[in-house]
C-alpha positions in Angstrom: 95.0 79.2 88.0 91.9 77.4 85.7 92.0 74.7 83.9 89.4 76.3 81.8 90.9 78.2 79.3 94.7 76.7 78.2 97.2 76.3 75.2 98.9 73.7 73.2 101.3 74.7 70.7 103.1 73.7 67.8 107.0 74.6 66.7 107.5 76.0 63.5 110.7 75.4 61.7 111.9 79.2 60.5 114.8 77.6 58.5 118.5 77.3 59.3 119.8 79.6 61.2 116.6 80.6 62.5 114.6 79.8 65.7 111.6 78.4 65.8 108.4 80.1 66.3 105.4 79.0 68.0 101.7 78.1 67.1 99.8 78.5 70.2 96.5 77.2 69.6 93.6 78.6 72.8 91.3 76.4 73.5 88.2 76.3 75.6 86.9 73.1 77.7 83.4 73.0 78.8 80.9 70.0 79.9 79.9 69.9 76.0 83.8 69.2 75.1 86.9 71.2 74.4 86.8 73.4 71.7 89.8 75.5 69.9 88.9 79.2 70.4 91.9 81.3 68.8 95.6 81.1 67.8 98.8 83.0 67.9 102.2 82.6 66.6 105.0 83.5 69.4 108.2 84.4 67.8 110.0 82.2 70.6 111.1 78.1 70.9 109.8 78.2 74.0 106.2 78.6 75.6 107.4 78.7 79.6 103.9 79.7 81.7 103.7 82.3 78.9 99.7 82.2 79.0 97.5 82.8 82.2 93.4 82.8 82.6 92.3 85.5 85.2 88.9 87.1 85.6 88.3 91.1 86.5 85.2 91.9 87.2 83.7 89.2 86.3 85.2 88.8 82.8 87.6 86.4 81.5 91.3 87.6 80.5 94.5 85.7 79.9 98.0 87.4 80.2 100.4 86.1 76.9 103.3 86.7 75.3 103.4 86.4 71.6 106.7 88.1 71.5 109.1 87.3 73.4 110.0 90.7 74.8 106.6 92.1 75.4 103.5 91.2 78.1 100.0 91.3 76.8 96.4 90.7 77.7 93.8 88.8 75.9 90.2 89.2 76.3 88.4 85.5 76.1 86.6 83.6 74.9 87.0 85.9 71.5 91.1 85.8 72.2 91.2 89.8 71.2 93.7 91.7 72.4 93.0 94.2 74.8 96.3 95.9 75.8 100.1 95.1 76.5 103.4 96.6 76.0 104.7 96.8 72.1 108.4 94.6 71.2 111.4 96.2 72.5 114.3 94.5 71.2 115.8 95.7 74.8 112.3 94.6 76.5 111.6 92.9 79.5 111.1 89.1 78.3 108.4 86.9 80.2 108.1 83.6 81.4 105.9 83.2 83.8 102.6 85.3 85.1 100.6 84.9 88.7 97.7 86.8 88.6 96.2 85.8 92.6 92.3 86.6 91.4 90.9 83.8 93.4 93.0 84.1 96.6 90.2 84.7 99.8 92.3 87.8 101.3 92.8 89.7 97.4 88.8 89.0 96.8 88.1 90.7 100.4 90.0 93.4 99.6 88.2 94.1 96.6 91.5 93.7 94.4 90.5 90.0 92.3 92.2 90.3 88.8 93.7 93.9 89.6 97.2 93.3 89.4 99.5 90.5 88.8 103.3 89.6 88.5 105.6 88.7 85.8 109.0 86.7 85.9 111.5 87.4 83.4 114.6 89.1 82.3 116.0 91.5 80.6 117.0 90.2 77.0 120.8 88.6 77.6 120.0 88.6 81.7 119.0 85.5 81.9 121.0 84.1 84.8 118.0 83.9 86.7 114.0 84.9 86.8 113.6 88.7 87.9 110.6 89.7 89.4 108.1 92.7 88.5 104.5 94.0 89.4 101.6 94.1 86.4 98.5 97.0 87.2 95.8 95.2 85.3 93.4 97.7 86.8 93.4 99.4 83.4 93.3 97.1 80.8 89.1 97.3 80.6 90.4 100.9 79.0 93.4 99.2 77.1 96.2 99.8 79.8 98.4 97.4 81.1 101.3 98.6 83.0 104.3 96.7 84.5 106.5 98.4 87.5 109.9 97.3 88.5 108.8 97.7 92.2 111.1 95.4 93.5 114.5 95.7 92.2 116.7 93.6 91.0 114.6 90.6 92.9 115.0 87.0 91.3 112.0 84.0 92.0 113.7 81.0 93.6 115.1 78.6 91.0 112.9 75.6 89.9 110.1 77.7 91.3 107.0 78.5 90.0 106.3 82.1 90.5 103.1 81.4 91.6 104.9 79.5 94.6 107.5 82.8 95.6 104.5 85.1 96.5 102.4 85.0 99.3 99.1 87.2 100.9 98.5 84.7 104.1 100.3 86.9 106.2 98.9 90.3 106.3 96.9 91.9 103.6 94.7 94.3 104.6 92.4 96.5 102.3 93.7 99.9 103.3 97.5 98.4 103.9 97.9 95.5 101.4 101.5 93.8 101.8 103.0 90.6 99.8 105.6 88.3 100.7 108.0 87.4 98.2 110.2 84.2 98.6 113.2 85.0 96.8 116.9 84.2 95.7 119.4 87.1 96.8 123.2 86.8 96.4 125.4 88.6 98.2 129.5 88.6 97.2 132.1 87.5 99.9 132.7 91.1 100.6 129.6 92.1 101.7 128.0 93.5 98.4 124.9 92.6 96.4 125.1 91.3 92.8 123.6 88.7 91.0 126.4 85.3 90.4 128.6 85.8 87.2 
């Protein structure tokens, strides 16, 4: 992760009985100082970890979520929205992003910035954060794809998504393998399922 681009938030009171929103200011840090380069309104009271800068083909982007049910991509430093999902009432609600664009094995394989991960939940199913895959290879053409490749797999409680994903054991370019440390729940009768 980079500290060149980051965000600060300010709560917006939407009135009685309404959830607060956030004004999210996007900042860029440089030797000359820090400057605000953009902002957006997030329609959820919590930012979680829903701003994640990364590089693809030498260009800067950030995964972000202005709507709590949609993952989007902005170009940096312009903050121009370039790809992503549209809001959906029963959509996947992101709470954390991870793009392994600086990992040496991912770079050596030529995959830096081409994929990432999102942790979150389908709205209302927030007992744990599930892991899904993000195909970022098409964002320069305006295409982002979120895929449920791992089934109902949850990240460890109190952990960041990046802490649960590893490429250190086996990541050859022709057959890359990703290791995911996750929480699994099994009922006493031997069946799998989330706790209730």
